N, C-alpha and C positions, 0 to 999 in steps of 0.2 A: 547283561547278555553280551556275548562276544559280537563285536562289530564285524559285519560282512566285509570281506576284503576282495580286491580284484584278483584275477587269476595270476597276473604277473607278480603281485606282491606275495601271494601264497607260495609260488614256485621259488621266489628269491629266499623266502624264509626256510623252505624245505631243503634247498640245495646244499647248505652246509652239512646236512645229514644224509639226505637221499640223493642218489645219483640216478635220475630218471632219464631215459632216452626221450628227447624232445621230438615227438611225432604229432601229427595233427590228431591222431586217435587219442593219445594221452592228453593233449591239450583240451579236447572236447570232454574227455572223461573228468579231468580236474575242474573244468568249467561247470559241469553238472553237479559235481560234488561240493561246490562252494556253498550250496544251501544245505545246512546241517539237517540230518534226520535223526529221530530217536530210535529208528528201527535197526536191529541187528539181525543179520541173516544167519540164523542158527543152522540152517541146512547146508551152509558153506563152511569149509575149513578156513579158519583165520590163520594167515601166515605171520602177520606182524601187527602189533598195536603201537601206534606212534602218537603219544600225547602232544598236543600243539601248544607251544609256548606263548604264541601271540594272543591267545585268549585264556591265559592263566591255567592251561591244562584242563579246562572245563569241557573241551572237545578233543576228539582223537581222530586220527586218520586210521581207518581199518583197512589193511591190505589183505584182501581175500586171494584165493588162488587165481581167480580170473577177473577180478574187479577191485575197485577202490571206492571207498565211501567215507565221507566226513560224518562222524556220529556225535550227537550232542550229549555225550556222557563222559565223565571222567573214566580213566582206565579201571579204577577200583569198582565202579558201578558196572562196567562191561563184564568184568571177571565174575562179579556176584551173579549177574544175569546168566552167564554161561553155566555156572554150577546149578543155579536154580532151575533153569530151563531143561537141562539134560537129565539131572538126577535129583532135583529138589533138595539139594544140599545147602546148608548154612555155611558160609565161607569160614567163619571162625572155628566152628566145630570140624569142618573138613580139614583145615590146615593143621590143627592139632592132631587129628587122626592120621594124616599122611606122615607127619613127623614121627609119630609113634611107630608106624610101620617101617619107615626108612631107617630108624635107629636099630631095628632088628637086623638090618643089612650092614650098617655101620654105626658105631657109637657116636659119631659126629652129628650134632643137631644142625639141620639145614634152615638157614634164615632166608634163603631164596626159594621158598616152597613153590613148586610148579602148580599151576591150575590145570586139571586134566578131566577129560571125560573118556568114554570108551573108544572114541574115534581119534583124538589127538590131544596134545598137551601144549601149554605155553609156559615159559619161564621168564622171570625178570632178569634183565642184564645187569642191573645195579640194585639198589635197595628197594625192596618191594613196597615199602611204606611211602616212598617218595612219589608224588604225582607225575613227575617228568620221566619216570622210568619206562623204558621200552620193554615190551613183552614179545618174545619170539617163539614161534613153533619150530622145534628142532628138526622136524621132518620136512621143513620147507627149505633147509639149507643145502644149496647145490655146491657152493665153494666158499672157502675161507682163505683170503690172501693176506699175508703179513707184509707190510711195507714199513719203512722207517717211521716210527712214532704213530702208526695207525694200523688197524685191522679192518679189512673190508669183507663184508659178508654178501654173497650173491644168492638170491633165492631162486627157486625153480621157475618163477614167473619172470625172471631176469631183472627184477628190481634189486638194486644193491644199496647198501647203507654202511656207514662207518660205525663200527662197534665201539662202545665206550670201554670195553674190557678187552684184554688181550686174548689171543687164540687159545691158550691153554685153559684159562678160566672159562671161556666160552664152551669148549668141549667138555669140561667137567660138569658144567650146568646142563648141557645137552644130555649127558649120561644120566643124571638124576631125573631129568624130565622124562626120558624114555622109560626109566624104571617106574615112575609114577603113572605114566600111561599104561604100562603093563599091569600094575595093581588094579587100576580102574577097569581095564578090559577083562582081566581074569575074573574079577569079583562081580561085575555088573553085566556080563553076557553069559549066555548058556553054552558057549563053545567049550568043549573039552578037548584038549590036545595032549600029545605025548610030552613027557617031561623034557626030552632031549630036543624038542623042536626049537630051532633057532629063534632068538628074540626078534631078529630082523624079519623073518618070515611071519612070526606070530603077530607083530604089529603092522604087517603089510606096508613096510616102508619103501619109499622109492630109492633108487640107487644113486648115491653120490659118494665121493671119496671120504668126506668128513663123517657122514653117517655110518659108513662101513667101519671106519677106524674107531669111532666112538663105541659102536655095538660090539666090535671084536668077535669073540667066540661065545658071547653070552647066549644062553638059551632060556626057555620058559621056566626052568627050575631055578634060575637066578633071580627071578622076581622076588622081592622081599616078602617075608612071612608066607602065609599059605591061604588058599582059597577059603573065603568066608570070614576072614579076620577083619576085613575092611568094615563091614557093617557091625560086627561085634564091638570094635573099637569106637566106631562112630556113635553108636547108641550109648556106650559107657561114657564117652566124653560129653555127649548131649545131656545125659542125666546129671553128670557132675556139674556142668554149667547151670542147669536148672536148679540144683540144690544150692549153689552159691547165690543165685539170684533170690532164692526164697529165704535165705538167712536174714534175720533182722539187722538193720544197719546200726 
């Protein structure tokens, strides 16, 4: 089990990545978050999942819109719980389904498959299979600043962090993540809208220059595939996996 650390040690470990304003409020918040909790607040939008190296990535710092918590789960477990809680989806079947839908939009297979529900999405900044990978909500991005040899991302809650990938790759991944969010919202909510409704408005995104540039002039009709295909594909993939498991070894 990860050994409990003092506040100062935790901040020193986080500062190479996070640039947090040092205020008494933040200090108290981090002090409270030193005791890991298994609870994930599914009613709050997650801005950032930051796996913690000092405990072998078995715990993560969850940055919500208005709070921060240390959660006693690996990022892979957190992502599985998000899918299971909101839509009762199996992660393996979900990822294959989303890739099938995204390839209808582009023939390129996406190895950084976003995790999404009808409210928001998260995408991996690097290899999704690696436990140290940071997961980012593209709708939380207020600003992206490029400096020599580094890219700084500022979120709407004013937390900033150093991105391990450059600005262009970051924006490409945001684009795919917004499309995935669109697929989930279109197929899993009852809302019917006009085909020419802007994707920015449909996803109810906050305003920031990076978000507006990534969305561009896309509209509802640009969401890959068509309404109803998500569950059709999901059931087909689920049956295929079940048949594979049933085959004699």
